[in-house]
C-alpha positions as CSV (number, residue, x, y, z in Angstrom):
1,X,58.8,1.6,23.8
2,X,57.3,4.6,21.9
3,X,57.9,5.1,18.2
4,X,58.1,8.2,16.0
5,X,57.1,7.9,12.3
6,X,59.1,10.2,10.0
7,X,57.5,11.3,6.7
8,X,58.8,13.1,3.6
9,X,56.8,16.3,3.4
10,X,57.4,16.5,-0.4
11,X,55.7,13.1,-1.0
12,X,54.0,12.1,2.2
13,X,55.9,8.8,2.1
14,X,57.1,7.2,5.3
15,X,60.9,7.5,5.5
16,X,61.4,5.4,8.6
17,X,60.2,4.8,12.2
18,X,62.5,5.4,15.1
19,X,62.4,4.6,18.8
20,X,61.1,7.6,20.8
21,X,61.6,8.7,24.4
22,X,59.0,8.8,27.2
23,X,59.0,10.5,30.6
24,X,61.1,7.7,32.2
25,X,63.8,7.7,29.5
26,X,64.0,11.5,29.6
27,X,64.5,11.5,33.3
28,X,67.2,8.8,32.9
29,X,69.0,10.8,30.3
30,X,68.8,13.9,32.4
31,X,70.4,12.1,35.3
32,X,73.2,10.7,33.1
33,X,73.9,14.2,31.8
34,X,74.1,15.6,35.3
35,X,76.5,12.9,36.4
36,X,78.7,13.5,33.3
37,X,78.8,17.3,33.3
38,X,81.3,17.9,36.1
39,X,84.1,15.8,34.4
40,X,83.4,17.5,31.1
41,X,83.7,20.9,32.7
42,X,87.0,19.9,34.2
43,X,88.3,18.8,30.8
44,X,90.7,21.4,29.5
45,X,89.2,23.9,27.0
46,X,91.8,22.8,24.4
47,X,90.5,19.3,24.6
48,X,86.9,20.4,24.3
49,X,87.8,22.5,21.3
50,X,89.6,19.5,19.7
51,X,86.3,17.6,19.9
52,X,84.4,20.3,18.1
53,X,87.2,20.6,15.5
54,X,86.8,16.8,14.8
55,X,83.1,17.2,14.7
56,X,83.3,20.0,12.0
57,X,85.7,17.8,10.0
58,X,83.2,14.9,10.1
59,X,80.4,17.1,9.0
60,X,82.5,18.3,6.0
61,X,83.3,14.6,5.2
62,X,79.6,13.6,5.2
63,X,78.2,16.8,3.8
64,X,76.3,15.2,0.9
65,X,74.6,12.4,2.8
66,X,73.8,14.9,5.7
67,X,72.3,17.3,3.2
68,X,70.2,14.5,1.6
69,X,68.8,13.5,5.1
70,X,67.8,17.1,5.8
71,X,66.1,17.5,2.4
72,X,64.2,14.2,2.8
73,X,62.8,15.0,6.2
74,X,62.2,18.8,5.9
75,X,61.5,19.3,2.2
76,X,64.3,21.9,2.0
77,X,65.8,22.2,-1.5
78,X,69.1,20.3,-1.7
79,X,71.2,23.3,-2.6
80,X,69.9,25.1,0.5
81,X,70.7,22.1,2.6
82,X,74.2,22.2,1.4
83,X,74.3,26.0,2.0
84,X,73.3,25.4,5.6
85,X,75.9,22.8,6.3
86,X,78.6,24.9,4.6
87,X,77.5,27.9,6.5
88,X,77.7,26.0,9.8
89,X,81.5,25.7,9.3
90,X,81.9,29.4,9.5
91,X,79.9,29.5,12.7
92,X,82.0,26.7,14.3
93,X,85.2,28.5,13.2
94,X,84.0,31.7,14.9
95,X,83.2,29.9,18.2
96,X,86.5,28.1,18.2
97,X,88.4,31.3,17.5
98,X,86.5,33.4,20.1
99,X,86.0,31.0,23.0
100,X,89.4,31.3,24.7
101,X,89.3,35.0,25.1
102,X,85.5,35.0,25.9
103,X,85.8,32.5,28.7
104,X,89.2,33.8,30.1
105,X,89.2,35.0,33.7
106,X,89.0,38.8,33.7
107,X,90.9,40.9,36.2
108,X,88.8,44.0,36.5
109,X,90.6,45.7,39.5
110,X,93.9,45.2,41.3
111,X,95.2,47.8,43.8
112,X,96.4,47.8,47.4
113,X,96.4,44.1,47.8
114,X,92.8,43.7,46.6
115,X,92.1,41.9,43.3
116,X,88.7,41.6,41.7
117,X,88.2,38.9,39.0
118,X,85.3,37.4,37.0
119,X,85.3,33.8,36.0
120,X,82.8,32.3,33.5
121,X,81.6,29.0,34.8
122,X,79.3,26.6,32.9
123,X,75.6,26.7,33.6
124,X,75.6,22.9,34.1
125,X,73.0,20.8,32.2
126,X,71.5,22.7,29.3
127,X,68.3,21.6,27.6
128,X,67.8,22.6,23.9
129,X,64.5,22.2,22.2
130,X,65.5,23.0,18.6
131,X,63.8,23.8,15.3
132,X,63.3,22.0,12.0
133,X,63.7,24.9,9.5
134,X,67.5,25.3,10.0
135,X,68.3,22.4,12.2
136,X,72.1,22.6,11.9
137,X,72.2,26.4,12.2
138,X,69.8,26.6,15.1
139,X,71.1,23.6,16.9
140,X,74.8,24.5,16.4
141,X,74.1,28.0,17.7
142,X,73.4,26.4,21.0
143,X,75.2,23.1,21.4
144,X,78.6,24.2,20.0
145,X,79.1,27.1,22.5
146,X,77.4,25.2,25.3
147,X,79.7,22.3,24.9
148,X,82.8,24.5,24.6
149,X,81.8,26.3,27.8
150,X,81.7,23.0,29.7
151,X,78.0,22.2,29.8
152,X,76.2,18.9,29.2
153,X,73.5,19.2,26.6
154,X,70.1,17.4,26.4
155,X,69.2,18.1,22.7
156,X,65.6,17.5,21.5
157,X,65.5,18.1,17.8
158,X,62.2,19.0,16.3
159,X,60.2,15.8,15.4
160,X,60.4,17.1,11.8
161,X,64.2,17.0,11.9
162,X,64.8,13.9,14.0
163,X,67.2,12.1,11.7
164,X,69.3,15.2,11.4
165,X,69.4,15.5,15.2
166,X,70.5,11.9,15.6
167,X,73.2,12.5,13.0
168,X,74.5,15.4,15.1
169,X,74.7,13.1,18.2
170,X,76.5,10.4,16.2
171,X,79.1,12.7,14.9
172,X,79.7,14.5,18.2
173,X,80.2,11.2,20.0
174,X,82.6,10.0,17.3
175,X,84.5,13.2,17.7
176,X,85.1,12.6,21.4
177,X,82.2,14.3,23.1
178,X,81.2,11.7,25.8
179,X,77.9,10.0,25.1
180,X,76.3,11.3,28.3
181,X,77.5,14.9,27.7
182,X,75.5,15.3,24.5
183,X,72.3,13.3,24.6
184,X,69.6,13.4,21.9
185,X,65.9,13.0,22.9
186,X,63.4,11.8,20.3
187,X,59.8,12.7,20.2
188,X,57.2,15.5,19.9
189,X,55.6,17.9,22.4
190,X,55.3,15.3,25.1
191,X,59.0,14.7,25.2
192,X,59.6,18.5,25.3
193,X,57.3,18.7,28.3
194,X,59.1,15.9,30.0
195,X,62.4,17.6,29.4
196,X,61.2,20.9,30.9
197,X,60.3,18.9,34.1
198,X,63.9,17.9,34.7
199,X,66.3,19.6,37.1
200,X,68.0,21.5,34.3
201,X,70.1,24.7,34.6
202,X,69.0,26.3,31.4
203,X,66.5,25.8,28.6
204,X,67.1,27.2,25.1
205,X,64.1,27.0,22.8
206,X,63.6,28.0,19.1
207,X,60.1,27.9,17.7
208,X,56.7,29.5,17.8
209,X,55.6,32.3,20.2
210,X,52.7,30.1,21.4
211,X,55.1,27.3,22.5
212,X,57.6,29.7,23.9
213,X,54.9,31.3,26.0
214,X,53.9,27.9,27.4
215,X,57.5,27.1,28.3
216,X,58.0,30.4,30.0
217,X,54.9,29.8,32.1
218,X,56.1,26.4,33.1
219,X,59.7,27.3,33.9
220,X,59.2,30.8,35.3
221,X,58.4,29.8,38.9
222,X,61.5,27.6,38.9
223,X,63.8,30.5,38.0
224,X,65.6,28.4,35.4
225,X,67.6,30.4,32.9
226,X,65.4,30.6,29.8
227,X,66.1,31.8,26.3
228,X,63.4,31.9,23.7
229,X,64.1,32.5,20.0
230,X,60.6,33.0,18.6
231,X,59.0,34.3,15.5
232,X,59.1,37.4,13.4
233,X,57.1,39.5,11.0
234,X,60.1,41.1,9.4
235,X,59.6,44.3,7.5
236,X,61.6,46.0,4.8
237,X,61.1,49.5,3.4
238,X,62.2,50.4,-0.1
239,X,62.8,54.1,-0.3
240,X,62.0,56.4,-3.3
241,X,65.7,56.6,-4.2
242,X,66.3,52.9,-4.2
243,X,66.9,50.9,-7.4
244,X,63.6,49.0,-7.7
245,X,65.1,46.1,-9.8
246,X,68.0,45.5,-7.3
247,X,65.7,45.8,-4.3
248,X,63.1,43.5,-5.8
249,X,65.6,40.7,-6.7
250,X,67.1,40.8,-3.2
251,X,63.7,40.9,-1.3
252,X,62.1,38.2,-3.4
253,X,65.0,35.9,-2.4
254,X,64.6,37.1,1.2
255,X,60.9,36.4,1.2
256,X,61.0,33.0,-0.6
257,X,64.3,31.4,0.4
258,X,63.8,28.1,2.2
259,X,60.2,28.3,1.0
260,X,59.7,31.2,3.3
261,X,60.2,29.0,6.3
262,X,62.7,31.3,8.2
263,X,62.1,33.3,11.3
264,X,64.0,36.2,9.5
265,X,62.3,35.8,6.1
266,X,61.1,39.1,4.7
267,X,57.4,39.0,5.6
268,X,56.2,42.6,4.9
269,X,57.4,45.0,2.2
270,X,56.7,48.7,2.2
271,X,57.5,50.5,-1.1
272,X,57.5,54.3,-1.7
273,X,54.6,55.2,-4.0
274,X,57.0,56.7,-6.6
275,X,58.6,53.4,-7.4
276,X,55.9,51.0,-6.2
277,X,54.8,49.8,-9.7
278,X,58.3,49.3,-11.0
279,X,59.2,47.4,-7.9
280,X,56.2,45.1,-8.1
281,X,56.9,44.3,-11.8
282,X,60.5,43.3,-11.0
283,X,59.4,41.4,-7.9
284,X,56.9,39.3,-9.8
285,X,59.4,38.6,-12.5
286,X,61.8,37.3,-10.0
287,X,59.3,35.2,-8.1
288,X,58.0,33.7,-11.3
289,X,61.6,32.6,-12.1
290,X,61.8,30.4,-9.0
291,X,61.3,26.8,-9.8
292,X,58.9,24.8,-7.6
293,X,59.7,21.1,-7.6
294,X,61.4,18.0,-6.2
295,X,63.6,19.2,-3.3
296,X,66.2,16.7,-4.3
297,X,66.6,18.3,-7.8
298,X,69.5,20.7,-8.2
299,X,67.5,23.4,-9.9
300,X,64.6,23.5,-7.3
301,X,64.2,26.8,-5.4
302,X,60.8,26.3,-3.8
303,X,60.4,23.1,-1.9
304,X,57.8,21.5,0.3
305,X,56.1,23.0,3.3
306,X,57.5,21.0,6.2
307,X,54.4,21.0,8.4
308,X,51.1,20.1,6.8
309,X,49.0,22.3,9.2
310,X,50.8,25.4,7.9
311,X,49.0,25.0,4.6
312,X,45.7,26.0,6.2
313,X,47.4,29.0,7.8
314,X,48.6,30.3,4.5
315,X,45.3,29.7,2.8
316,X,43.5,31.6,5.5
317,X,45.9,34.6,5.3
318,X,45.5,34.9,1.5
319,X,41.7,34.5,1.8
320,X,41.5,37.2,4.4
321,X,43.6,39.6,2.4
322,X,41.7,39.1,-0.8
323,X,38.3,39.5,1.0
324,X,39.5,42.8,2.4
325,X,40.6,44.2,-1.0
326,X,44.1,43.0,-1.7
327,X,45.1,42.0,-5.2
328,X,46.5,38.5,-5.7
329,X,49.1,38.5,-8.4
330,X,50.2,34.8,-8.3
331,X,49.8,31.7,-6.2
332,X,47.5,31.8,-3.2
333,X,46.7,28.1,-3.2
334,X,48.0,24.6,-2.5
335,X,49.6,22.8,-5.3
336,X,48.2,19.4,-6.4
337,X,49.8,16.0,-5.8
338,X,51.1,14.2,-2.7
339,X,53.0,16.1,0.0
340,X,52.7,19.6,1.3
341,X,53.0,22.2,-1.4
342,X,52.0,25.9,-1.6
343,X,52.4,28.1,-4.7
344,X,54.6,31.2,-4.3
345,X,52.2,34.0,-3.5
346,X,52.4,37.8,-4.0
347,X,49.7,40.3,-2.9
348,X,49.6,44.1,-3.3
349,X,47.1,46.6,-2.0
350,X,47.5,45.1,1.5
351,X,47.1,46.9,4.8
352,X,47.3,46.2,8.5
353,X,43.7,45.1,8.9
354,X,44.9,41.9,7.2
355,X,46.4,39.0,9.0
356,X,49.1,38.6,6.3
357,X,50.6,41.9,7.6
358,X,50.3,41.1,11.3
359,X,50.8,37.4,11.9
360,X,53.8,35.2,10.9
361,X,53.3,33.4,7.6
362,X,56.2,31.0,7.5
363,X,55.7,30.1,3.9
364,X,56.2,31.5,0.4
365,X,53.7,34.3,0.8
366,X,54.3,38.1,0.9
367,X,52.3,41.3,1.1
368,X,53.6,44.5,-0.5
369,X,52.1,47.8,0.7
370,X,52.5,51.3,-0.9
371,X,53.6,54.1,1.4
372,X,53.8,57.9,0.9
373,X,56.7,58.8,3.2
374,X,59.5,57.6,5.4
375,X,57.4,58.4,8.5
376,X,54.5,56.3,7.3
377,X,56.9,53.4,6.6
378,X,58.5,53.5,10.0
379,X,55.1,53.7,11.7
380,X,54.0,50.6,9.8
381,X,57.2,48.7,10.4
382,X,56.8,49.2,14.2
383,X,53.1,48.3,14.1
384,X,53.8,44.7,15.2
385,X,54.2,42.6,18.3
386,X,57.4,41.1,16.9
387,X,60.8,42.7,16.5
388,X,63.3,40.3,15.0
389,X,64.7,42.0,11.9
390,X,64.0,45.0,9.7
391,X,65.6,46.5,6.6
392,X,65.8,49.6,4.5
393,X,66.9,49.9,0.8
394,X,68.3,53.3,-0.2
395,X,71.7,54.4,-1.5
396,X,71.9,56.9,1.3
397,X,73.5,55.4,4.4
398,X,72.7,58.3,6.6
399,X,69.0,58.0,5.7
400,X,69.1,54.3,6.3
401,X,70.7,54.7,9.7
402,X,68.2,57.4,10.7
403,X,65.3,55.1,9.8
404,X,66.6,51.9,11.2
405,X,67.4,53.6,14.5
406,X,63.7,54.2,14.9
407,X,62.7,50.6,14.3
408,X,62.3,48.1,17.2
409,X,64.2,45.1,16.0
410,X,67.2,43.1,17.2
411,X,68.8,43.0,13.8
412,X,68.7,45.7,11.1
413,X,69.8,45.6,7.4
414,X,70.8,48.3,5.0
415,X,70.5,47.1,1.3
416,X,70.4,43.4,2.3
417,X,68.1,41.0,4.1
418,X,67.7,37.5,5.6
419,X,71.3,37.5,6.7
420,X,72.9,36.1,9.9
421,X,76.5,36.5,11.1
422,X,78.2,34.5,13.8
423,X,80.0,37.7,14.8
424,X,76.8,39.6,15.7
425,X,74.2,38.8,18.4
426,X,70.9,37.3,17.3
427,X,68.1,38.7,19.5
428,X,64.6,40.2,19.2
429,X,62.2,42.6,20.7
430,X,58.7,41.8,22.0
431,X,57.2,38.5,20.9
432,X,60.3,37.6,19.0
433,X,61.7,36.3,22.3
434,X,64.2,36.9,25.1
435,X,68.0,36.2,25.3
436,X,70.4,35.8,22.4
437,X,72.6,33.5,20.4
438,X,75.8,34.0,18.3
439,X,78.6,36.5,18.9
440,X,80.8,36.4,22.0
441,X,77.6,37.1,24.0
442,X,76.3,33.9,22.6
443,X,79.2,32.0,24.2
444,X,78.9,33.8,27.6
445,X,75.1,33.1,27.7
446,X,76.0,29.4,28.5
447,X,78.0,30.5,31.6
448,X,77.5,32.1,34.9
449,X,79.8,35.0,35.9
450,X,81.4,34.3,39.2
451,X,82.8,37.3,41.1
452,X,86.1,36.9,43.0
453,X,87.2,39.3,45.8
454,X,90.8,38.4,46.6
455,X,92.7,40.2,49.4
456,X,96.4,39.6,49.8
457,X,97.1,38.5,53.4
């Protein structure tokens, strides 16, 4: 039996050790899921919905202990853990409200004795390799609509959010989802690789571009449905007519929320030269107000870095920027003590020769670049291999729409940032991935359209 040690990233202390999967147990679980899926697909949609409704009620009832578990194993501040769990309820409500119409048989033609219809049949066995930064959001975006659509789910939580993933399985099973219809797999990259080797009907991955690329190379020849939700280097442009104080407060939160460990965190800020200095002053004042501390404390805003190796990435980005002429206003270094801590960091005088403006940071680090025009800002916003989100701050809606229409990003924001809605699809351009979650499209993605040609005899 393999084992996985789970540590608290804020202290380095061992939380617990759990049994982990190996290649044999992954294959066994995949076989069980395959055997169970047909009966689950035949279960009336109303009954599947009732299971998810009971699951949501159980999450609400256990919200505080579930938030505490997530905070201990990821370093997420406790208020943000609660926010995530509360936010999950809205997503579940959306899926429950939209699934009937989304999965209903569509009659698209009927004339002269010929009827054409589209059915939405489940993929079958869906594998989900999930993420640690928003485990309930990212996992729920996949397993809730997948289960509603009649699929069995093999769910591998990140090894940095294992206890949260096991809690999901426990609550789903208690809510009536059969044990072999939703199966959690425990372990790291080797378990993910074993999962990819199974005869699955779809694989949904959230994580880094490098890992997503390896998965695509492995599964491509097998023609398995593949969705990859990868990274971002999300830009925002603050126009000359924007309120610098309002924009700074919003974007500081967008850059530093969840300790900057969000795929849609604001990672690049471009500010028109005419308001640049006022914006930077307000931005620094806001960042300096964020409390760094124990993630379990109610007033903590900046928590621990979940993965220790990311500290070296952040250090290298800051060092590269400073060496090339950037001005470091605050932070830029690890914080002392046990655990994984990095000080909130703001740099100005940055440019695109610096890795901080090109490569994903995934930490409380931000570069602010001065620009002279809208055209320059748009050119810089598009100077990236990613395309997840982008934003513009201006009181002029027409101006914002004109600018954002030119930006290659799956999601765009006017006078807001770092926002996800269950009603809108979540997708990206370029190295931000392929496929989508959320919205009605994020329900249909777990189905195959089946075309019916029906002629009256």
